[in-house]
C-alpha positions as CSV (number, residue, x, y, z in Angstrom):
1,X,-38.7,-5.1,12.2
2,X,-36.8,-7.4,9.8
3,X,-36.5,-5.0,6.9
4,X,-34.6,-1.6,6.9
5,X,-36.8,1.1,8.5
6,X,-38.1,3.7,6.2
7,X,-39.0,7.4,6.6
8,X,-42.7,6.3,6.7
9,X,-42.0,3.9,9.6
10,X,-40.4,6.8,11.5
11,X,-43.4,9.1,10.7
12,X,-45.9,6.5,11.9
13,X,-44.1,5.8,15.1
14,X,-43.6,9.5,15.9
15,X,-47.2,10.4,14.9
16,X,-46.1,13.0,12.3
17,X,-45.9,13.2,8.5
18,X,-42.9,12.0,6.4
19,X,-42.3,15.6,5.5
20,X,-41.9,16.5,9.1
21,X,-39.4,13.6,9.6
22,X,-37.4,14.9,6.7
23,X,-37.2,18.4,8.1
24,X,-36.3,17.1,11.6
25,X,-33.5,14.8,10.3
26,X,-32.0,17.5,8.1
27,X,-32.3,20.3,10.7
28,X,-34.6,22.4,8.5
29,X,-36.9,25.2,9.7
30,X,-40.6,24.6,10.5
31,X,-40.5,21.9,13.1
32,X,-41.2,22.6,16.8
33,X,-38.4,21.7,19.1
34,X,-40.4,19.1,21.1
35,X,-41.6,17.5,17.8
36,X,-38.0,17.3,16.4
37,X,-36.8,15.7,19.7
38,X,-39.5,13.1,19.4
39,X,-38.7,12.4,15.8
40,X,-35.0,12.1,16.5
41,X,-35.6,9.7,19.4
42,X,-37.7,7.5,17.1
43,X,-34.9,7.6,14.5
44,X,-32.5,6.4,17.1
45,X,-34.8,3.7,18.3
46,X,-35.6,2.3,14.9
47,X,-32.1,2.8,13.5
48,X,-33.3,4.8,10.5
49,X,-30.7,6.3,8.2
50,X,-31.6,8.6,5.3
51,X,-30.2,7.9,1.9
52,X,-26.9,9.6,1.1
53,X,-28.1,10.1,-2.5
54,X,-31.4,11.6,-1.4
55,X,-29.5,13.9,1.1
56,X,-27.1,15.0,-1.6
57,X,-30.0,15.8,-4.0
58,X,-31.5,18.1,-1.3
59,X,-28.4,19.8,0.0
60,X,-25.8,19.2,-2.6
61,X,-23.6,17.7,0.1
62,X,-23.3,14.3,1.7
63,X,-20.7,14.8,4.4
64,X,-18.7,11.9,3.0
65,X,-15.0,11.9,1.8
66,X,-14.1,9.0,-0.6
67,X,-10.8,7.2,-0.6
68,X,-10.1,5.5,-3.9
69,X,-7.6,2.7,-4.0
70,X,-6.6,0.2,-6.7
71,X,-6.3,-2.6,-4.0
72,X,-6.6,-2.9,-0.3
73,X,-2.9,-3.9,0.2
74,X,-0.8,-3.0,3.2
75,X,0.3,0.4,2.0
76,X,-3.2,1.6,1.1
77,X,-4.6,0.1,4.3
78,X,-2.2,2.1,6.4
79,X,-2.9,5.3,4.5
80,X,-6.6,4.6,5.0
81,X,-6.1,4.3,8.8
82,X,-4.4,7.7,8.7
83,X,-7.3,9.3,6.9
84,X,-9.7,7.7,9.3
85,X,-7.8,9.0,12.3
86,X,-7.7,12.5,10.9
87,X,-11.4,12.5,10.3
88,X,-12.5,10.8,13.5
89,X,-13.3,14.1,15.3
90,X,-14.7,15.8,12.2
91,X,-18.2,15.9,10.8
92,X,-17.2,13.8,7.8
93,X,-17.8,10.1,7.1
94,X,-15.3,8.0,5.2
95,X,-16.0,5.8,2.2
96,X,-13.3,3.5,1.0
97,X,-13.8,2.4,-2.6
98,X,-11.9,0.0,-4.9
99,X,-13.4,-0.4,-8.4
100,X,-12.8,-3.3,-10.7
101,X,-9.5,-2.9,-12.5
102,X,-10.5,-5.6,-15.1
103,X,-12.7,-3.0,-16.8
104,X,-10.2,-0.2,-16.5
105,X,-6.7,-1.4,-15.5
106,X,-5.3,2.0,-16.5
107,X,-7.4,5.0,-15.5
108,X,-9.5,3.2,-13.0
109,X,-9.7,6.5,-11.1
110,X,-11.8,8.1,-13.8
111,X,-14.4,5.3,-13.7
112,X,-14.6,5.4,-10.0
113,X,-14.9,9.2,-9.9
114,X,-17.7,9.2,-12.4
115,X,-19.6,6.8,-10.2
116,X,-19.1,8.5,-6.9
117,X,-18.5,12.3,-7.4
118,X,-21.5,14.6,-7.3
119,X,-23.8,12.1,-5.6
120,X,-22.1,10.1,-2.8
121,X,-18.9,12.1,-1.9
122,X,-17.9,15.7,-1.3
123,X,-14.2,15.2,-1.7
124,X,-11.7,12.5,-2.9
125,X,-8.4,11.1,-1.9
126,X,-6.8,8.9,-4.6
127,X,-4.1,6.5,-3.4
128,X,-1.3,5.5,-5.9
129,X,-3.4,6.6,-8.9
130,X,-2.3,5.6,-12.4
131,X,-3.3,9.0,-13.7
132,X,-3.7,12.4,-12.2
133,X,-5.1,14.4,-15.1
134,X,-8.7,13.7,-13.9
135,X,-11.7,16.0,-13.7
136,X,-14.4,15.9,-11.1
137,X,-17.0,18.1,-9.5
138,X,-15.3,17.7,-6.1
139,X,-11.9,18.5,-4.6
140,X,-9.2,15.8,-5.2
141,X,-5.9,15.0,-3.5
142,X,-3.5,12.3,-4.7
143,X,-1.3,10.2,-2.4
144,X,1.9,8.8,-4.0
145,X,0.8,9.9,-7.5
146,X,1.6,8.9,-11.1
147,X,4.9,10.0,-12.7
148,X,3.1,12.5,-15.1
149,X,2.2,16.1,-14.5
150,X,0.4,16.6,-11.2
151,X,-1.7,19.7,-11.1
152,X,-3.7,18.1,-8.3
153,X,-2.6,18.6,-4.7
154,X,-0.3,15.7,-3.7
155,X,1.1,14.0,-0.7
156,X,4.1,11.7,-0.8
157,X,7.2,10.5,1.1
158,X,10.8,11.3,0.3
159,X,11.3,8.2,-1.8
160,X,14.6,9.4,-3.3
161,X,16.2,10.2,0.1
162,X,14.9,7.0,1.6
163,X,16.3,4.8,-1.1
164,X,19.6,6.6,-1.0
165,X,19.7,6.0,2.8
166,X,19.0,2.3,2.3
167,X,21.8,1.8,-0.2
168,X,24.2,4.0,1.8
169,X,23.5,1.7,4.8
170,X,24.3,-1.4,2.9
171,X,27.5,0.1,1.5
172,X,28.4,1.1,5.0
173,X,28.1,-2.6,6.0
174,X,30.6,-3.4,3.3
175,X,28.4,-4.6,0.5
176,X,29.5,-3.7,-3.1
177,X,27.3,-5.9,-5.2
178,X,23.8,-4.5,-4.3
179,X,20.8,-5.7,-6.3
180,X,17.5,-3.8,-6.7
181,X,13.9,-4.9,-7.0
182,X,12.2,-1.9,-8.5
183,X,8.5,-0.9,-8.1
184,X,5.8,0.3,-10.5
185,X,7.3,2.2,-13.4
186,X,4.2,4.5,-13.6
187,X,4.6,5.9,-10.1
188,X,6.7,8.9,-9.1
189,X,7.8,7.1,-5.9
190,X,9.2,4.2,-7.9
191,X,11.2,6.4,-10.2
192,X,12.5,8.3,-7.2
193,X,13.6,5.1,-5.4
194,X,15.4,4.0,-8.6
195,X,17.2,7.3,-8.7
196,X,18.1,7.2,-5.0
197,X,19.6,3.7,-5.5
198,X,21.7,4.8,-8.4
199,X,22.8,8.0,-6.7
200,X,24.1,6.1,-3.6
201,X,26.0,3.7,-5.8
202,X,27.5,6.6,-7.9
203,X,28.6,8.5,-4.8
204,X,30.4,5.4,-3.5
205,X,32.1,4.8,-6.8
206,X,30.2,1.6,-7.5
207,X,29.3,1.1,-11.2
208,X,25.6,0.6,-11.9
209,X,25.0,-2.9,-13.1
210,X,21.6,-3.5,-14.9
211,X,22.1,-7.3,-14.6
212,X,21.3,-7.1,-10.9
213,X,18.2,-5.0,-11.2
214,X,14.7,-6.5,-11.6
215,X,11.2,-5.0,-11.8
216,X,8.8,-6.1,-9.0
217,X,6.0,-3.7,-9.8
218,X,5.2,-3.6,-6.0
219,X,3.5,-7.0,-6.6
220,X,4.4,-10.4,-5.1
221,X,4.5,-12.5,-8.2
222,X,6.5,-10.0,-10.2
223,X,8.9,-9.6,-7.3
224,X,9.3,-13.4,-7.0
225,X,10.3,-13.7,-10.6
226,X,12.8,-10.8,-10.2
227,X,14.2,-12.3,-7.0
228,X,14.7,-15.8,-8.6
229,X,16.6,-14.3,-11.5
230,X,18.9,-12.2,-9.3
231,X,19.6,-14.9,-6.8
232,X,20.1,-17.6,-9.3
233,X,22.8,-15.6,-11.2
234,X,26.4,-16.9,-11.1
235,X,27.5,-13.7,-9.5
236,X,24.5,-13.0,-7.3
237,X,24.3,-9.9,-5.2
238,X,25.4,-10.0,-1.5
239,X,22.5,-7.5,-0.7
240,X,19.2,-6.5,-2.3
241,X,17.2,-3.3,-1.8
242,X,13.6,-3.8,-2.6
243,X,11.3,-0.8,-3.4
244,X,8.6,-2.0,-1.0
245,X,8.4,-4.4,2.0
246,X,6.2,-6.9,0.2
247,X,8.9,-7.4,-2.4
248,X,11.6,-7.5,0.2
249,X,9.7,-10.3,2.1
250,X,9.4,-12.2,-1.2
251,X,13.2,-11.8,-1.7
252,X,13.8,-13.4,1.7
253,X,11.4,-16.2,0.9
254,X,13.1,-16.9,-2.4
255,X,16.5,-16.8,-0.7
256,X,15.4,-19.5,1.8
257,X,14.0,-21.6,-1.1
258,X,17.4,-21.5,-2.7
259,X,19.2,-22.5,0.5
260,X,20.5,-19.0,1.3
261,X,20.5,-17.7,4.9
262,X,19.4,-14.1,5.6
263,X,21.4,-12.1,6.6
264,X,24.5,-14.4,6.5
265,X,24.4,-15.0,2.8
266,X,22.2,-12.1,1.7
267,X,21.2,-8.8,3.3
268,X,17.8,-7.4,2.4
269,X,16.3,-3.9,2.9
270,X,12.7,-2.9,2.1
271,X,10.7,0.3,2.0
272,X,7.5,1.2,3.8
273,X,7.7,-0.5,7.3
274,X,4.3,-2.2,7.0
275,X,3.2,-4.1,10.1
276,X,4.4,-7.4,8.6
277,X,8.0,-6.1,8.3
278,X,8.6,-6.4,12.1
279,X,6.6,-9.6,12.5
280,X,8.2,-11.6,9.7
281,X,10.3,-14.6,10.6
282,X,13.4,-12.6,9.8
283,X,12.4,-9.1,10.9
284,X,13.0,-6.7,8.0
285,X,15.4,-3.8,7.9
286,X,13.4,-1.1,6.0
287,X,12.9,2.5,5.2
288,X,10.0,3.7,7.2
289,X,7.6,6.1,5.4
290,X,4.9,7.7,7.6
291,X,1.9,6.0,5.9
292,X,-0.5,7.1,8.5
293,X,0.7,10.7,8.3
294,X,0.4,10.5,4.5
295,X,-3.3,9.7,4.9
296,X,-3.8,12.4,7.6
297,X,-2.1,15.1,5.5
298,X,-4.2,14.1,2.5
299,X,-7.4,14.4,4.7
300,X,-6.4,17.8,6.0
301,X,-5.7,19.0,2.4
302,X,-9.0,17.8,1.0
303,X,-11.0,19.2,4.0
304,X,-9.4,22.6,3.4
305,X,-10.2,22.4,-0.3
306,X,-13.8,21.5,0.4
307,X,-14.0,24.5,2.7
308,X,-13.0,26.8,-0.2
309,X,-9.5,27.4,1.3
310,X,-6.2,27.6,-0.7
311,X,-3.8,25.5,1.4
312,X,-0.1,26.2,1.2
313,X,1.8,24.1,0.3
314,X,-0.4,21.9,-1.9
315,X,2.4,19.4,-2.7
316,X,3.6,17.8,0.5
317,X,6.7,15.6,0.9
318,X,7.2,13.8,4.3
319,X,10.6,12.5,5.5
320,X,11.6,8.8,5.8
321,X,14.1,7.0,8.1
322,X,16.0,3.7,8.3
323,X,14.7,1.1,10.7
324,X,17.5,-1.5,11.3
325,X,16.3,-5.1,12.1
326,X,17.7,-8.6,11.6
327,X,17.7,-8.9,7.8
328,X,21.0,-7.1,7.3
329,X,24.6,-7.8,8.2
330,X,28.1,-7.3,6.8
331,X,28.9,-9.6,3.9
332,X,30.3,-13.0,4.8
């Protein structure tokens, strides 16, 4: 059979009506056990799958949890793996969805939710959403949310403590001129990493210097522009802390383009510990945030909410830790 099997194909092969197939597939009353077994065997043989939309119209549930992301970049991919692992032994399927940001660069979550909630998914996990004041007919959990008010349940890492540890580590190596490539200004994590950077400098008695701070927006091109400006300055930093690993890797690439050697001429620390951090040509010293655990915690929260429970706490912050590799050394 070249086309996708239909409910009528199953009915014909099993010798029953389409209504009987529907009852058997959905476990409803009124079908003899031996008939249901025959129908389910044919379903397995033909590879028939009922429509999620049709199922939701009948039962008001789909058994699907949606994960909404702006892009499938390393951070969201690792979070998604954590969600999948947490749901692997559950009765829920996972739907990863990334809507077009060209139509809605800010507030893409609302557009995605309006398309999916109520028909395709029973709960939602939003990863690095630009807004959290969204309404939907299903429970919602936000991972690494927007800087604004967050009435939704949230899961995030200790970005402030992690950034502070990163800069403390560089100061401990002897660096005093420490640059910073910041992240997305609209995210709470980015603001916290900025605050952690400044706190570590202040505690060490090092004045904050805005001339060695650039905004990378957690994106490669923006990070490249910031790195070029910082490293081409007459008094360039001897070390740079980047708000995510992708930006830190870009800093190292730009340093090599300018003839600088890492870590002899420049130390670099990132944040995330994505898989590429340890595989890069100069393995990256970074702050490890538990991205898989972020996803798993979000999955546990949304499942509890879907079951009508009131989990405590509903705002979860997970610890981070420094992972030392080859991209850092005392200043020359």
